Structure formats: C-alpha cells, structure tokens
N, C-alpha and C positions, 0 to 999 in steps of 0.2 A: 423650494423657491429661495430660501435663505442661503442654501448651499450654492445655488447658481449665482446669486449675487456676489458671494464671496469669491467665486472663481472669475467672474466677468470683470469685477471692479479692478483687480490688479492688471488685467489685460488692457483695459482702457487707459490706466495710468501709464503702463509701459508704452503704449502707442503714442500717448501724448508726449511722453519724454523723448521718443524718437523723433517726432515731428518738431519739437523745440530744440533739437540737438544742435542745429546750425544757428549761431548768432547772426550770421550774415543774412538770414531770412528776415531780420529786422529792416533791412534795406528794401524799399518799395520801388520796384522797377517800373519804368514808364511803359515799356512794351510788353511786359509779362512773358518774356521769351524764355524758353527752357535753356537755350544756349547761354544767355546772359546770366541765368540763375546758376548754371554750372560754373561760369566764370567767377561769380561771387563766392561760390563754395571753395574755390582755390585760395581765397583770402582769409579763410577761417583761422589759420595760425596767427594772423595779424590783429584779430579782434581783442578787445579789452586792453589795448595799448594806446598810449597817447604819443603822437609824434609832433615835434616842435621845430621850427626853423625861423631864422631871421629874414625879414623882408629886404628888398633891394635897397631901400633908403635907410635901413637900420633904425627907423623910428617906430616900427611895429614888428610884430611876429605873427606867425601863422600856427594854428593848432589844428591837428587833424586826427580823426578816429575813423576806423572802418566800421560802419554800421552802428555807431554809438554816439551818445550825446557828448558834446564837447563843452567843457566849462559850465556845465549845468544848464545849457540852453537846449530845450526840447527840440528834437529832430534835427539839430544842427550837427552836420558831419565835419565842417571845416569853418573856422572863424578867424577873423583878423583882430589882433589885440594891440591896442596902442600902449606904448610903454609908459607914457606920462599920465594920461588920464584914465588908464585901465578900461577904456571903452572897448566893447566887443562889437564887431560887425559880422553879421552872418554872411558867409560867402556862398555856402551851398548846403542843401538839406539831403540827408541820406534817405529821406522818404520820397525823393524825386531823383531817382538814380538811373543811370544807364551803365552798361559794362560791355566792353569789347575785349575779346580774348585772342591772343596770338600764340605762336609756338612757345615763347618764353617770356611773355609779358601780358599784363592786363591793364587796359585803360579804363579808369573809373571816372564817371561824370557825376558831380553833385550840382544840381540846378536848383532854381527857386530861392536864391538868396535875396538879401536886401537890395533895393533899387539904387542905382547911382544917383547922386545928387545933381551934378552939373554936366556930366558928359555921358557918352554911350546911349544917348536918347532915353535916359532914365529907365533903361531896361534892367531886369533883375540880374544880379551877379550869378556867376557860375564858375565852377572849378573843374579842371581836368587833372587827374593824378595818374601819371604813368608809373606803374609798378613793374619794374624790370627784374629779371633774374640776375642774381649776383651771389656767388658763394664766398667771395672774399670780404665783402662789406656787409655788415649786418644792420639792416633796417636804417639806412641813411636817408633822411628826408631833407629835401632842399627845394627852393623855389627856382624855377627856370625862367618864367616870363610872366610879367604883369601887363597884359594887353588891355589897357583901359583908356587909350587915347584915340579911340575911333568913334565914328558915329553910331555904329552898331556892331554886334558880334564880338563884344568884349569878353574876355575870359582870363582866368588865372591858371597857369600851367605849373604843376609840381612834379617832382620825381622822387620815387621811393625805391631804393635798391633792397631786394629781399630774396631769400632762397625759397620762399613759399610758392613762387610761380615757376620755379625751375622744373623742366620736364623730367620725368622719371626715366633714368637710363636703364634699358632692358639688359638683363643678364646675358652675356655672351657664351655662357657655359651650356652645353647640351645636357640632356637628361642622363646620357651615358657617362659624361664627365663628372656630373654631380654624384652619381652612383659610385664611381670609382673612388672619388674623394672620400665619401662616407666609408667605403670598405677599407681603404688604407688608414683612415683615422681610427676605425675600430680595431684594425690589426695592430696598429702602434700602441693603442691603449692596452690591448690584450697582452702583447709581448712585454711591454714595460711593467705593467702591473703584476703579471705572472712572474717575471724575473725578480722583482723586489720581494714578492711573497716567498718564492722559493729560497731566496738568499737570506732574508731577514727573519722569516718565521720558521721555515722548515730547516734552514741551515744547510742547504745543498751547496755543492761545490762543482766547478767545472761545467760540463755540458748538462749536468743534472739541474742546473739553474733554469734551463729553458722550460717554460710551462708545459705540462703534459708531455714530458719528453718520451716516456714509454709509448704513449699513444701515437705520436708522430713518427717514432721509430718504426712501429708496426706498420703504419701507413706506407712508409718508405719501402719497407721490405716487401709488402704486398704489391706495391707498384712495380718494383724491380722484377718480382716473379711473373707478374702479368706481362711485362715487356719481354721477358725472356721466353715466355710461352708463345707469344704472338710473333716475335721477330726472328726466332732461331729454329732450325730444323733438327730437333733431337727429341729424346724422350720416347713417347709411345708412337711417334710418327713412323710410318713405313719408309725404310731407306729406299731411295730411287734405284732402279735397276742399273747395273754397270755391265760393260762389254768385257768379256773375257776372251782373249785370243787363244788360238789353237796351241796346244803344248808342243814342245820341241822334241819330246821323247820319240825314239825310233819305233815305227809301227811294226807289229809282229808279222813275220813272213807267212803268207798264205800258202796252204798246201797245194802242190801241183796236181792238177786234174789230168788223168790219163784216160785216153779213149781207145786204147789198143783193142779192147774187148769188142769194139763195135766193127772191126774189120772182118771180112769174110775169111774163113779159114781156107 
C-alpha cells in the first residue's frame, strides 16, 4: 500500500502541474467555449507582463495585463490610473472575459468594470483589446478609442501588436528535400573532418588526404569492372557468328567420265 502511494502521488502532482501550465486559464470565460479557450492559449507568451499607454487626454494612463491582476487590484485585467491623484478605476475584469480569434489576431474582452458616474446610463465599463500580429513591432500597446459619450454600449478600445498571435508558416520543403539536405550536410562534415584528420594527424599529402582513399578507390575500380562486364561484349562471351564468303582459289578439275564400255560391240 505504501509503495502504491509513493507511485501515485507523483503522478497526481504531475497531472496537476500540467493542468496549471497555462496562466491564461486564470481568465474566466463567459461562454466556456473551447474555441475561446484556445484563443486565450495563444496569448500565453504575453502573460506576466504589464503594458502601459497614455490616455487620449494625457491626464491618465491605462495599465493592462493578460489574465493577471493589475496594480494589486484583484481580478482587474485593465485599469485607468490618474496621474495626479493616483486614483485607479477598474475598466474590466479578466474573470469576465470573452475572446474571438482570427487568422492573425485575437480580440479580447474584459467586462464587469466599475459603473460610469454620469453617462452611458451608469452601465459597467468594459474594454476591448485587439491583439494583432506584428513581427516588426514588439508588444506595442496603445489606446485607439474611448467611446464613453453615448447613452449605452460604451467601451474602451485598445491595440496591442505582438508576434504571439502570428500564424505558424508551414515549411515548404518536402520530405525528400529535407533528406537530401541532411545527406549533403553529413557528406560535407565527413569530407571536411576526414581531410583535416588525414592532413593534420596522419600527415598525408595529395590525394591521400581524402578520407578512406583506398576504400573509395576500390569502390571505383569495382564499379568500372561491373560497367565493363555489363556494357561490353568480350571476355567469356561467345563471339557472334560471322559470314565467310567463298574462296577465290581455282577449283580442282574433275576427272572426265567415259562411257565407251557401254556401247555394243
């Protein structure tokens, strides 16, 4: 029994570690959709980072984290910070999240923020963060729109450029091409390493510097013999029959036959 517990306990610990591997799992999705969960997993490289940008009016700034607490505020994924009074306003919670995935972008929603005081029908604040693919700019965070002058449906729109959501470009090399590249690389290493060994260690000169020169010479000779045997008609092969014309020597004169003895006497 004790032995079984010693074996099972590490397995449970390993499984627990695998389940907690994604920090983006801290985000609580509203719809509990698998596609949205997969979209969040694309943002895993952006976790444990804080992104800051200036507001439109320069009197405050915005602080954003992917599935993490901002400025020590529990469950707050994006907050507004006043520069003078250091007041923090919760814009959206990562525990009230939605995520939409495109070919090279992810749109992240943080909802359930603090309610507006005088406009937008006192509804709760919410933020939309468009995370777009960019290989030239690294994690540039900026505010695009502060839509808070309506009766309802107000929101904050932000943009974050990152390579985390860029699609994986499939390799254009076929299996045969990869195999040939590996063969040529191994051949280059073999020739270069063998040449250096023969020259620096053995002290060979000339063609003797080629690695395993005698072996490859024998291979060449055997190949030449095989080609000679297959492609040429000589050796033990029977020579094809040839036509021989009649000789020009004079034929011997045949003896004359006489039939006198056959006549009646």
